[in-house]
C-alpha positions in Angstrom: -12.5 -5.7 -2.5 -12.8 -5.5 -6.1 -15.9 -3.7 -7.4 -17.0 -6.4 -9.5 -16.8 -9.0 -6.5 -18.7 -6.5 -4.2 -21.4 -6.0 -6.9 -21.9 -9.7 -7.3 -22.3 -10.1 -3.7 -24.8 -7.3 -3.4 -26.8 -8.7 -6.4 -26.7 -12.2 -4.9 -28.1 -10.8 -1.7 -30.9 -9.0 -3.3 -31.8 -12.2 -4.9 -31.9 -14.1 -1.8 -34.1 -11.4 -0.1 -36.5 -11.6 -2.9 -36.7 -15.5 -2.8 -37.4 -15.4 0.9 -40.1 -12.7 0.4 -38.4 -10.0 2.4 -38.7 -7.7 -0.6 -41.1 -7.5 -3.6 -39.9 -7.6 -7.2 -40.2 -3.7 -7.6 -37.9 -3.0 -4.6 -35.5 -5.8 -5.9 -35.3 -4.3 -9.4 -34.7 -0.7 -7.8 -31.9 -2.0 -5.5 -30.3 -3.9 -8.7 -30.5 -0.7 -10.7 -28.9 1.3 -7.8 -26.1 -1.3 -7.3 -25.2 -1.3 -11.2 -25.7 2.5 -11.5 -22.6 4.6 -12.2 -20.3 1.5 -12.7 -18.2 1.5 -15.8 -18.2 -1.6 -17.7 -15.3 -2.8 -19.4 -15.3 -5.4 -22.0 -12.3 -7.9 -22.4 -11.7 -6.1 -25.6 -10.6 -3.3 -23.5 -8.0 -5.6 -21.8 -6.8 -6.8 -25.1 -6.2 -3.2 -26.2 -4.1 -2.4 -23.1 -2.1 -5.5 -23.5 -1.4 -4.7 -27.1 -0.5 -1.2 -26.3 2.0 -2.5 -23.6 3.5 -4.9 -26.3 3.9 -1.8 -28.7 5.6 0.1 -25.9 8.1 -2.6 -25.3 8.7 -2.9 -28.9 9.6 0.8 -29.4 12.0 0.7 -26.3 13.6 -2.6 -27.7 14.0 -0.8 -31.2 15.9 2.0 -29.5 18.0 -0.4 -27.5 18.9 -2.4 -30.7 20.8 0.7 -31.9 20.1 0.0 -35.6 22.9 1.5 -37.5 21.3 1.0 -41.0 18.9 3.7 -40.3 19.9 7.4 -40.4 19.6 9.6 -37.5 16.8 11.5 -39.3 14.9 8.1 -40.0 15.1 7.1 -36.3 13.9 10.5 -35.1 11.0 10.4 -37.5 10.1 6.9 -36.6 10.1 7.5 -32.8 8.4 11.1 -32.9 6.0 10.0 -35.7 4.8 7.1 -33.4 4.4 9.4 -30.4 2.4 11.8 -32.5 0.3 8.9 -33.9 -0.4 7.5 -30.5 -1.6 11.0 -29.2 -3.7 11.5 -32.2 -5.3 8.0 -31.7 -5.9 8.8 -28.0 -7.8 11.9 -29.0 -9.8 10.4 -31.6 -11.0 7.7 -29.3 -11.6 10.5 -26.7 -13.9 12.2 -29.1 -15.7 8.9 -29.9 -16.4 8.4 -26.2 -14.0 5.2 -25.9 -12.5 6.7 -22.6 -10.6 3.6 -21.7 -9.1 3.0 -25.1 -8.1 6.6 -25.2 -6.3 6.3 -21.9 -4.4 3.3 -22.9 -3.2 5.2 -26.1 -2.0 7.9 -23.7 0.1 5.2 -22.0 1.6 4.4 -25.3 2.4 8.0 -25.8 4.2 8.1 -22.5 6.2 5.1 -23.3 7.2 6.5 -26.7 8.3 9.7 -24.9 10.7 7.6 -22.8 11.9 5.7 -26.0 12.5 9.3 -27.6 14.7 10.4 -24.5 16.8 7.2 -24.8 17.0 7.6 -28.7 18.2 11.2 -28.6 20.8 10.4 -25.8 22.0 7.5 -28.0 22.1 9.4 -31.3 23.9 12.5 -30.0 25.9 10.8 -27.4 24.4 12.9 -24.6 26.4 12.2 -21.4 24.2 11.9 -18.5 23.0 9.7 -15.5 20.2 7.2 -16.3 18.7 8.3 -13.0 18.1 11.8 -14.6 16.7 10.5 -17.7 14.2 8.2 -15.7 13.2 11.3 -13.6 12.4 13.2 -16.8 10.5 10.3 -18.1 8.5 10.0 -14.9 7.7 13.7 -14.7 6.4 13.9 -18.2 4.3 10.8 -17.8 2.8 12.2 -14.6 2.0 15.5 -16.4 0.4 13.6 -19.2 -1.6 11.5 -16.7 -3.0 14.6 -15.1 -3.8 16.4 -18.2 -5.7 13.4 -19.5 -6.9 11.7 -16.4 -5.3 8.6 -17.8 -5.2 5.9 -15.1 -2.8 3.7 -17.0 -0.4 6.6 -17.5 -0.8 7.4 -13.8 0.1 3.9 -12.7 3.1 4.0 -15.1 4.2 7.2 -13.6 4.3 5.5 -10.0 6.4 2.7 -11.3 8.8 5.1 -13.1 9.2 7.2 -9.8 9.9 4.0 -8.0 12.5 2.9 -10.6 14.0 6.4 -10.4 14.3 6.2 -6.5 16.0 2.7 -6.5 17.9 3.0 -9.9 21.2 3.5 -8.0 20.6 0.6 -5.5 23.7 -1.4 -4.9 23.3 -4.3 -2.6 26.8 -5.0 -2.0 28.1 -1.4 -2.4 28.9 1.5 -0.1 26.3 3.0 2.3 23.3 4.0 0.3 21.6 7.4 0.6 17.8 8.1 0.9 16.0 9.9 -1.7 13.4 11.8 0.4 12.2 14.0 -2.7 10.4 10.6 -3.7 7.7 11.5 -1.0 6.8 14.8 -3.0 6.2 12.9 -6.3 4.6 10.2 -4.5 2.1 12.5 -2.8 1.2 14.0 -6.1 0.5 10.6 -7.4 -1.5 9.6 -4.4 -3.7 12.7 -4.8 -4.0 12.1 -8.4 -5.3 8.6 -7.8 -7.7 9.9 -5.2 -8.9 12.6 -7.8 -9.5 9.9 -10.4 -10.9 7.6 -8.0 -8.6 4.9 -9.4 -8.2 1.9 -7.0 -5.6 0.3 -9.2 -3.4 3.4 -9.1 -4.1 3.5 -5.3 -2.7 -0.1 -5.0 0.4 0.9 -6.9 0.9 4.0 -4.8 0.7 2.1 -1.5 2.9 -0.7 -2.8 5.6 1.8 -3.7 5.3 3.7 -0.5 5.6 0.3 1.5 8.6 -0.7 -0.3 10.2 2.8 0.1 9.6 2.8 3.8 11.1 -0.6 4.4 14.2 0.6 2.2 14.5 3.6 4.4 14.3 1.7 7.6 16.9 -0.6 6.3 19.3 2.0 5.1 18.7 4.8 7.7 17.7 2.6 10.5 18.8 -0.9 10.8 22.1 0.0 9.2 22.5 3.4 10.7 20.5 5.2 13.4 17.7 3.2 15.1 15.8 6.4 15.5 14.5 6.2 11.9 12.9 2.9 12.6 10.8 4.0 15.6 9.9 7.2 13.9 8.6 5.1 10.8 6.7 2.9 13.2 5.1 5.9 14.9 4.0 7.3 11.6 2.5 4.0 10.6 0.4 3.9 13.7 -0.9 7.3 13.0 -1.7 6.3 9.6 -3.6 3.2 10.8 -5.6 5.4 13.0 -6.4 8.1 10.2 -7.4 5.1 7.9 -9.8 3.4 10.6 -11.3 6.9 11.4 -11.9 7.7 7.7 -13.4 4.2 7.1 -15.7 4.5 10.1 -16.9 8.1 9.3 -17.3 9.6 5.9 -14.9 7.3 3.9 -13.0 10.1 2.3 -11.1 7.7 0.2 -14.1 6.1 -1.5 -13.8 2.8 0.3 -10.1 2.4 -0.2 -9.3 2.7 3.6 -9.6 -1.2 4.3 -7.2 -1.8 1.3 -4.7 0.9 2.6 -5.0 -1.0 6.0 -3.6 -4.2 4.3 -0.5 -2.3 3.1 -0.1 -0.6 6.3 -0.2 -3.8 8.3 2.2 -5.5 5.9 4.8 -2.6 6.3 4.1 -2.5 10.0 4.5 -6.2 10.6 7.7 -6.5 8.4 9.4 -3.7 10.4 8.5 -5.1 13.9 9.7 -8.5 12.6 13.0 -6.9 11.4 13.4 -5.1 14.7 12.9 -8.3 16.6 15.7 -9.8 14.6 17.9 -6.9 15.0 17.6 -6.9 18.7 18.8 -10.3 18.9 21.8 -9.8 16.8 22.9 -6.3 18.1 23.0 -5.6 21.9 22.7 -1.8 21.1 19.0 -2.4 20.2 18.3 -3.6 23.9 18.7 -0.1 25.4 17.1 2.7 23.3 15.5 5.1 25.8 16.4 8.2 23.6 13.9 7.1 20.9 10.9 7.2 22.9 9.6 10.7 21.8 8.3 9.9 18.3 6.3 7.0 19.7 4.9 9.1 22.5 3.9 11.7 20.0 2.1 9.0 18.1 0.4 7.9 21.2 -0.8 11.5 21.7 -2.0 11.8 18.1 -3.7 8.3 18.1 -5.3 8.9 21.4 -6.7 12.3 20.0 -8.1 10.6 16.9 -9.7 7.8 19.2 -11.3 10.5 21.4 -12.6 12.3 18.4 -14.0 9.0 17.0 -15.8 8.2 20.2 -17.4 11.6 20.4 -18.6 11.3 16.8 -19.7 7.9 17.3 -17.3 6.5 14.7 -18.0 2.9 13.8 -14.4 2.0 14.4 -13.9 3.7 17.6 -13.0 0.4 19.3 -10.1 -0.3 16.9 -9.0 3.3 17.3 -8.5 2.7 21.0 -6.6 -0.5 20.5 -4.4 1.3 18.0 -3.6 3.8 20.7 -2.8 0.9 23.1 -0.4 -0.7 20.6 1.2 2.7 19.9 1.8 3.0 23.7 3.3 -0.5 23.9 5.8 0.2 21.1 6.8 3.5 23.0 7.4 1.4 26.2 9.4 -1.3 24.1 11.3 1.6 22.4 12.4 2.9 25.8 12.5 1.6 29.2 11.1 -1.8 28.5 13.5 -2.5 25.6 15.5 -5.2 27.5 12.6 -7.0 29.2 12.4 -10.6 27.6 9.3 -12.0 25.9 7.7 -8.6 25.3 8.9 -8.1 21.7 7.8 -11.8 20.9 4.3 -11.0 22.6 4.1 -7.8 20.3 4.6 -9.9 17.3 1.9 -12.3 18.2 -0.5 -9.5 19.5 0.0 -7.6 16.3 -0.9 -10.5 14.1 -3.9 -11.2 16.3 -4.9 -7.6 16.2 -5.0 -7.8 12.4 -7.2 -10.9 12.5 -9.5 -9.5 14.7 -9.8 -6.1 12.8 -10.2 -7.9 9.6 -12.9 -10.0 11.1 -14.8 -7.1 12.5 -14.5 -5.1 9.4 -15.6 -8.1 7.3 -12.4 -7.7 5.2 -11.0 -11.1 4.4 -7.6 -9.9 3.1 -6.7 -8.3 6.3 -7.8 -11.4 8.3 -5.5 -13.5 6.0 -2.5 -11.2 6.5 -3.1 -11.6 10.3 -3.0 -15.3 10.1 0.0 -15.4 7.9 1.8 -13.0 10.3 0.8 -15.1 13.3 2.3 -18.2 11.6 5.5 -16.3 10.7 5.9 -15.1 14.3 5.4 -18.5 15.8 8.1 -20.0 13.5 10.5 -17.1 14.2 9.9 -17.5 17.9 10.7 -21.3 17.6 13.9 -21.1 16.0 15.5 -17.9 17.2 14.0 -16.7 20.5 14.4 -17.4 24.1 17.5 -19.6 23.6 16.4 -22.9 24.9 13.5 -25.3 23.9 12.2 -25.3 27.5 11.9 -21.4 27.4 10.3 -21.5 24.1 7.8 -24.1 25.3 7.1 -21.8 28.4 6.4 -19.0 26.2 4.0 -20.8 23.9 2.2 -22.4 26.9 1.9 -18.9 28.5 0.7 -17.4 25.3 -1.9 -20.2 24.7 -3.4 -19.9 28.1 -3.7 -16.2 27.8 -5.5 -16.4 24.4 -7.9 -19.1 25.8 -8.6 -17.2 28.9 -9.3 -14.0 26.9 -11.6 -16.0 24.6 -13.6 -16.8 27.6 -13.5 -13.6 29.7 -13.6 -10.9 27.0 -16.9 -11.9 25.5 -18.6 -12.0 29.0 -17.3 -8.7 29.7 -18.6 -7.1 26.5 -21.9 -9.0 27.2 -22.3 -7.4 30.5 -21.4 -3.9 29.0 -24.2 -4.3 26.5 -26.8 -5.4 29.2 -25.8 -2.4 31.4 -26.0 0.2 28.6 
């Protein structure tokens, strides 16, 4: 949830408590002060500055791309490098004046001009090289600038540049692609920097880039190569879900970003399970995969250990940690001895979506619940069109799933109620 939405909800709750005489005016004022404390206010003017800097950056890169022959080499170099020095000088001036956000945006401009300078030098002196190498140099320079100045816009730009660097040789209809695993090193540095700067926006960018890279690797190395990679990635995703849940229910080591991370993890997880389901229908080799069980069994052990630790520490999410372990176990069975059993993959699709809905509902995180509902609808549509083979078989699957859900809606609450009474 965005911080301004959370703050509005809390202030609205405080006002409601005060109107119902649950708290007096003094306590209400103290609570309002606590909610608004240490929250950085950004005016709309700061947004305008950011958009203006982005326009200047695009203008500089377009200037280089125009290859203006009327200007001498020296004039072009002076223009670009003079602009770069001016951007950094402006950033320093605003930093000294205490205009932190404006200073960070001008650091972004300096990083953009740095990339324009790389392109300009290569253009002027006809330096032969790969665009991938130039993008890497641009990304590394931007990351260093972001770390030195703690600039959130520059860090987000660095994440974008590393993603471009990773996919710059992508050829949809070309030969077999290769995976750039070194991307993970730079991604990890950017992710740690986002945690260090406590930047939710950079965290969003990092999780989005990691999700896209993960699906890319699954396609290139897994679905078009060795299925082992798909199950290994799924195993890692289940472990990451466990760790995010554990942190969210304990000390919130990622400053409340755990729930948002769960969104991206479930999106990636659901996408891969859906792709696995489609691949298993089109390729008979995916029906018998006993050699790929061990990564998922390892994930079961890790998730089980995290669940046990969460139970002993009275982690608020210990229930979801146990469910995560159960799902990891189901995946291990489907990756091995039960791969050819009908209806199980379809059941896993529906169960995963219902799990996301339940988790988002319990954690009071609407985005995760919405993702679960969308996944449930997508699974139902996929099953209707491409599963089972006959309308009668599809109808039987739907009826069976509906009966199970209705029965569980009646039985599970009673079990939980009896457990609460006995405890």
